[in-house]
C-alpha positions as CSV (number, residue, x, y, z in Angstrom):
1,M,53.5,27.9,26.8
2,S,55.9,30.7,25.9
3,Q,57.3,28.6,23.1
4,D,53.8,28.3,21.6
5,N,53.3,32.0,21.8
6,N,56.6,32.6,20.1
7,A,55.7,30.2,17.3
8,N,52.4,32.0,16.8
9,S,54.0,35.3,16.8
10,Q,56.6,34.2,14.3
11,E,53.9,32.8,12.0
12,S,51.9,36.0,12.2
13,S,55.0,38.0,11.5
14,L,55.7,35.8,8.5
15,L,52.2,36.3,7.1
16,R,52.5,40.0,7.5
17,Q,55.8,40.1,5.7
18,T,54.5,38.0,2.8
19,F,51.0,39.5,2.2
20,Y,50.8,42.9,4.0
21,N,52.4,46.3,3.1
22,R,54.1,48.7,5.4
23,D,50.8,50.2,6.5
24,D,49.8,46.8,7.9
25,E,47.1,46.5,5.2
26,L,46.5,43.4,3.0
27,D,48.3,44.0,-0.3
28,L,45.9,42.5,-2.8
29,L,48.0,43.5,-5.8
30,D,51.0,41.7,-4.3
31,V,48.9,38.6,-3.7
32,I,47.6,38.8,-7.3
33,A,51.1,39.2,-8.5
34,Q,52.3,36.2,-6.6
35,L,49.4,34.1,-8.0
36,W,50.2,35.3,-11.5
37,A,53.8,34.4,-11.1
38,G,52.7,31.0,-10.0
39,K,50.1,30.6,-12.7
40,K,51.8,27.5,-14.2
41,I,51.4,25.7,-10.9
42,I,47.8,26.8,-10.6
43,I,47.0,25.7,-14.1
44,A,48.7,22.4,-13.6
45,T,46.7,21.8,-10.4
46,I,43.5,22.7,-12.2
47,I,44.4,20.2,-15.0
48,V,45.1,17.5,-12.5
49,M,41.8,18.1,-10.7
50,L,40.0,18.1,-14.1
51,L,41.6,14.8,-15.0
52,L,40.5,13.3,-11.6
53,A,37.0,14.7,-12.2
54,V,36.8,13.1,-15.7
55,V,37.9,9.8,-14.3
56,Y,35.3,10.1,-11.6
57,V,32.5,11.0,-14.1
58,F,33.3,8.0,-16.3
59,T,33.9,5.5,-13.5
60,A,31.3,6.4,-10.9
61,K,28.1,4.5,-10.8
62,E,25.3,6.4,-12.5
63,K,22.0,7.0,-10.6
64,W,18.7,7.5,-12.5
65,T,15.4,7.9,-10.7
66,S,12.0,7.0,-12.2
67,Q,8.8,8.4,-10.6
68,A,5.2,7.4,-10.6
69,I,2.2,9.2,-9.0
70,I,-0.7,7.0,-7.8
71,T,-4.0,7.5,-6.0
72,M,-7.1,5.6,-5.0
73,P,-8.6,3.1,-7.5
74,S,-11.6,4.3,-9.6
75,A,-15.1,2.9,-9.0
76,G,-14.8,0.8,-12.1
77,Q,-11.6,-0.9,-10.9
78,V,-13.5,-2.2,-7.8
79,A,-16.9,-2.8,-9.4
80,N,-16.6,-6.6,-9.6
81,Y,-15.5,-6.9,-6.0
82,N,-18.2,-4.5,-4.9
83,A,-20.8,-6.7,-6.7
84,A,-19.5,-9.8,-4.9
85,L,-19.9,-7.9,-1.6
86,N,-23.5,-7.0,-2.6
87,V,-24.2,-10.7,-2.9
88,L,-22.4,-11.5,0.4
89,Y,-24.3,-9.0,2.3
90,S,-27.7,-9.4,0.5
91,Q,-29.5,-10.2,3.7
92,Y,-27.9,-7.4,5.7
93,P,-27.0,-4.6,3.2
94,Q,-26.5,-2.1,6.0
95,D,-23.3,-4.0,7.0
96,K,-21.7,-3.6,3.6
97,L,-18.9,-1.1,2.9
98,A,-19.9,1.8,0.7
99,I,-17.9,1.8,-2.6
100,A,-16.0,5.0,-1.6
101,D,-15.0,3.3,1.7
102,L,-13.9,0.2,-0.3
103,Q,-11.7,2.4,-2.6
104,S,-10.2,4.1,0.4
105,Q,-9.6,0.8,2.3
106,L,-7.8,-0.8,-0.7
107,F,-5.6,2.2,-1.2
108,R,-4.6,2.4,2.5
109,R,-3.7,-1.3,2.3
110,F,-1.6,-0.6,-0.8
111,S,0.1,2.4,0.8
112,A,1.0,0.5,3.9
113,S,2.3,-2.5,1.9
114,V,4.5,-0.4,-0.4
115,S,5.9,1.6,2.5
116,A,6.8,-1.7,4.2
117,L,8.5,-2.9,1.0
118,S,10.5,0.3,0.9
119,G,11.8,-0.4,4.4
120,E,12.7,-4.0,3.5
121,L,14.6,-3.0,0.5
122,K,16.6,-0.4,2.4
123,N,17.6,-3.0,5.0
124,L,19.1,-5.4,2.4
125,E,22.9,-6.1,2.4
126,E,23.0,-4.1,-0.8
127,P,20.2,-1.5,-0.2
128,L,17.8,-0.6,-3.0
129,D,16.3,2.9,-3.1
130,L,12.5,2.7,-3.3
131,N,11.1,6.0,-2.0
132,V,7.4,6.5,-1.1
133,T,6.2,9.9,-0.1
134,P,2.9,11.9,-0.2
135,V,2.7,14.3,-3.0
136,V,1.1,16.8,-0.7
137,A,2.5,16.8,2.8
138,G,0.1,15.5,5.4
139,Q,-2.3,14.0,2.8
140,P,-2.6,10.2,2.4
141,E,-3.0,10.4,-1.3
142,P,-1.8,10.8,-4.0
143,L,1.6,9.1,-3.4
144,S,4.9,9.6,-5.2
145,V,6.8,6.3,-5.7
146,K,10.4,6.6,-6.9
147,F,13.1,4.1,-7.6
148,T,16.8,4.8,-8.2
149,A,18.9,2.5,-10.4
150,Q,22.1,2.6,-12.6
151,T,20.2,3.1,-15.8
152,A,17.1,5.0,-16.7
153,K,15.4,1.9,-18.1
154,D,16.1,-0.2,-15.0
155,A,14.7,2.6,-12.8
156,Q,11.5,2.7,-14.8
157,T,11.2,-1.1,-15.0
158,M,11.8,-1.6,-11.3
159,V,9.4,1.0,-10.0
160,T,6.7,-0.5,-12.3
161,H,7.6,-4.0,-11.0
162,Y,7.4,-3.1,-7.3
163,I,4.1,-1.3,-7.8
164,K,2.6,-4.3,-9.6
165,Q,4.0,-6.7,-7.0
166,V,2.4,-4.8,-4.1
167,N,-0.9,-4.5,-6.0
168,D,-0.9,-8.2,-6.8
169,D,-0.3,-9.1,-3.2
170,V,-3.2,-6.8,-2.0
171,V,-5.5,-8.1,-4.7
172,D,-4.7,-11.7,-3.8
173,D,-5.3,-11.0,-0.1
174,Y,-8.7,-9.5,-0.8
175,G,-9.6,-12.3,-3.2
176,T,-8.7,-14.9,-0.6
177,D,-10.6,-13.0,2.0
178,I,-13.8,-12.7,0.1
179,K,-13.7,-16.4,-1.0
180,H,-13.2,-17.4,2.7
181,N,-16.2,-15.1,3.7
182,L,-18.3,-16.6,0.9
183,A,-17.5,-20.1,2.1
184,V,-18.4,-19.2,5.7
185,K,-21.6,-17.6,4.5
186,T,-22.5,-20.6,2.4
187,R,-22.1,-22.9,5.4
188,E,-24.1,-20.5,7.6
189,L,-27.0,-20.3,5.1
190,T,-27.0,-24.1,4.5
191,E,-27.1,-24.8,8.2
192,S,-29.9,-22.2,8.6
193,L,-32.0,-23.9,5.8
194,A,-31.4,-27.3,7.4
195,A,-32.5,-26.0,10.8
196,Q,-35.7,-24.4,9.3
197,E,-36.5,-27.6,7.5
198,R,-36.2,-29.6,10.8
199,V,-38.5,-27.1,12.5
200,A,-41.0,-27.4,9.7
201,K,-40.9,-31.2,9.9
202,D,-41.3,-31.1,13.7
203,K,-44.3,-28.8,13.3
204,K,-45.9,-31.1,10.7
205,Q,-45.3,-34.2,12.9
206,Q,-46.7,-32.4,15.9
207,R,-49.8,-31.5,13.9
208,I,-50.2,-35.2,12.9
209,D,-49.8,-36.3,16.5
210,V,-52.5,-33.9,17.7
211,M,-54.9,-35.2,15.1
212,K,-54.1,-38.8,15.9
213,Q,-54.8,-38.1,19.5
214,A,-58.1,-36.4,18.6
215,L,-59.0,-39.5,16.5
216,K,-58.5,-41.7,19.5
217,V,-60.8,-39.5,21.5
218,A,-63.4,-39.5,18.8
219,Q,-63.3,-43.3,18.5
220,A,-63.6,-43.6,22.3
221,S,-66.6,-41.2,22.2
222,N,-68.1,-43.0,19.3
223,I,-68.3,-39.8,17.2
224,T,-68.3,-40.7,13.6
225,E,-69.6,-37.6,12.0
226,S,-68.9,-34.0,12.8
227,Q,-71.0,-32.5,15.5
228,L,-70.2,-28.9,14.5
229,R,-71.6,-26.5,12.0
230,Q,-68.6,-24.2,12.2
231,A,-65.1,-25.5,12.9
232,E,-63.0,-22.4,12.5
233,Y,-62.3,-21.9,16.2
234,L,-61.6,-25.5,17.3
235,S,-58.6,-26.0,19.6
236,D,-56.4,-29.0,19.7
237,D,-58.4,-30.3,22.7
238,T,-61.8,-30.1,20.7
239,L,-60.7,-31.5,17.4
240,Y,-62.3,-34.9,18.3
241,L,-65.7,-33.2,17.6
242,L,-64.9,-33.4,13.9
243,G,-65.6,-37.1,14.0
244,T,-63.5,-40.1,13.0
245,K,-64.1,-39.8,9.3
246,A,-62.9,-36.2,9.0
247,L,-59.9,-36.8,11.3
248,Q,-58.7,-39.8,9.3
249,S,-58.9,-37.8,6.1
250,M,-57.0,-34.9,7.7
251,I,-54.3,-37.3,9.0
252,E,-53.8,-38.8,5.5
253,N,-53.8,-35.3,3.9
254,E,-51.3,-33.9,6.4
255,A,-48.9,-36.8,5.9
256,T,-48.6,-36.1,2.2
257,K,-48.8,-32.3,2.5
258,P,-45.6,-30.3,1.6
259,L,-43.7,-28.7,4.4
260,V,-44.8,-25.1,5.2
261,F,-42.1,-22.5,5.3
262,D,-42.2,-18.8,6.2
263,D,-40.6,-15.9,4.2
264,D,-37.4,-16.1,6.1
265,Y,-36.8,-19.6,4.7
266,Y,-37.2,-18.4,1.1
267,N,-35.0,-15.3,1.7
268,T,-32.3,-17.6,3.0
269,Q,-32.7,-19.9,0.1
270,R,-32.4,-17.0,-2.4
271,A,-29.2,-15.7,-0.7
272,L,-27.7,-19.2,-0.8
273,L,-28.5,-19.5,-4.5
274,L,-26.9,-16.1,-5.2
275,I,-23.7,-17.1,-3.5
276,T,-23.6,-20.6,-5.1
277,D,-24.0,-19.1,-8.6
278,L,-21.5,-16.3,-7.9
279,K,-18.2,-16.4,-9.8
280,V,-15.7,-14.4,-7.9
281,K,-13.4,-12.5,-10.3
282,V,-10.6,-10.3,-8.9
283,D,-8.6,-10.1,-12.2
284,N,-9.6,-6.5,-12.8
285,L,-9.5,-5.4,-9.1
286,Q,-6.9,-2.7,-8.5
287,S,-5.8,-1.2,-5.2
288,F,-4.5,2.0,-6.9
289,R,-4.8,4.1,-10.0
290,Y,-2.0,5.9,-11.9
291,I,-2.1,9.7,-12.1
292,M,1.3,9.5,-13.8
293,K,2.8,6.2,-14.9
294,P,6.5,5.5,-14.2
295,D,8.5,7.9,-16.4
296,L,11.7,7.3,-18.3
297,P,14.2,9.8,-16.8
298,I,16.2,11.9,-19.2
299,R,18.5,13.4,-16.6
300,R,20.6,11.3,-14.2
301,D,20.9,12.2,-10.5
302,S,24.6,11.6,-10.4
303,P,27.4,12.0,-11.4
304,K,26.7,15.5,-12.7
305,K,29.2,16.1,-15.4
306,A,29.0,19.9,-15.6
307,L,29.0,20.3,-11.8
308,A,31.9,17.9,-11.3
309,L,34.0,19.8,-13.9
310,V,33.1,23.2,-12.4
311,L,34.0,22.0,-8.9
312,A,37.2,20.5,-10.2
313,V,38.3,23.9,-11.7
314,L,37.4,25.7,-8.5
315,L,39.1,23.2,-6.2
316,G,42.1,23.1,-8.5
317,G,42.4,26.9,-8.5
318,I,42.1,27.0,-4.7
319,I,44.7,24.2,-4.1
320,G,47.0,25.7,-6.7
321,S,46.7,29.1,-5.2
322,G,47.4,27.6,-1.8
323,I,50.5,25.9,-3.1
324,V,51.8,29.1,-4.7
325,L,51.2,31.3,-1.6
326,G,52.5,28.6,0.7
327,R,55.7,28.3,-1.4
328,N,56.2,32.1,-1.2
329,M,55.7,32.0,2.5
330,T,58.3,29.3,2.8
331,Q,60.8,31.3,0.6
332,T,60.2,34.4,2.8
333,Y,60.9,32.3,5.9
334,R,64.1,30.9,4.5
335,Q,65.3,34.3,3.4
336,R,64.6,35.6,6.9
337,K,66.5,32.7,8.5
338,Q,69.5,33.3,6.2
339,A,69.5,37.0,7.0
């Protein structure tokens, strides 16, 4: 412990002898004089650091960043898809998304997908820098999408490529989804029409069976002609009063009479025709809109030539000064030992 204290004391004494005057004050003039005397060493150190900086500037990989700013798609970009939804929900328009909600939904899907892609690229063996951030903190849109590459053109090309890739995936998913929904709706409407036709046929057959039963009763009662002056309020049980002739004519007419459908049948048929004739086009569907297209950067992120050279000069000066002052301390120490 005493040896450490002695070493520290000697070092402190050596510093004072080298850089302090008799009044125990730091002698700046003496320090400056020492540095001036060793200016060759300092200049040489600066030159070496400058050479290293030049080598770094010309050998280090360049980094260029291209940026795009995007927001929700416009109404025109989702118009065709919205028209398809109008057809799909023609029977129940209250269940359809409003166009503003559709725009927002598409952009949220795009935002989630491009953020996921950014994470995937960062986890590659050789990570790629796709950065997605809100332009305004806490706001979901607009978004800033940046990509960093070794050339300005590559950065611009790749950020354009990744935005298009994500958009194409979202559009394909939405196209597949609506085609699936249309197929399900077509099957549902077809089955509904078939069911309503079966019901209409059953009603028709039931009516014929009732008239046939009334005919049997009329024949058994030997009623050939109608016994009624007004037949508006006849029930199924009193149809026999119309007589056999009238009932036979009614049965023949009912057999050839077209099926009777209500308004619901024709509404279903109209909805099916609309869906059958619909040509789903998602070519112009977009999940985003550019506020600023990917730019071609004119300034690289790194290496910064001017900054590297300035830092090299400063670092060289500091190292050179340290060498000069350290050498003087060593000489002072040797002189003291010799004395």
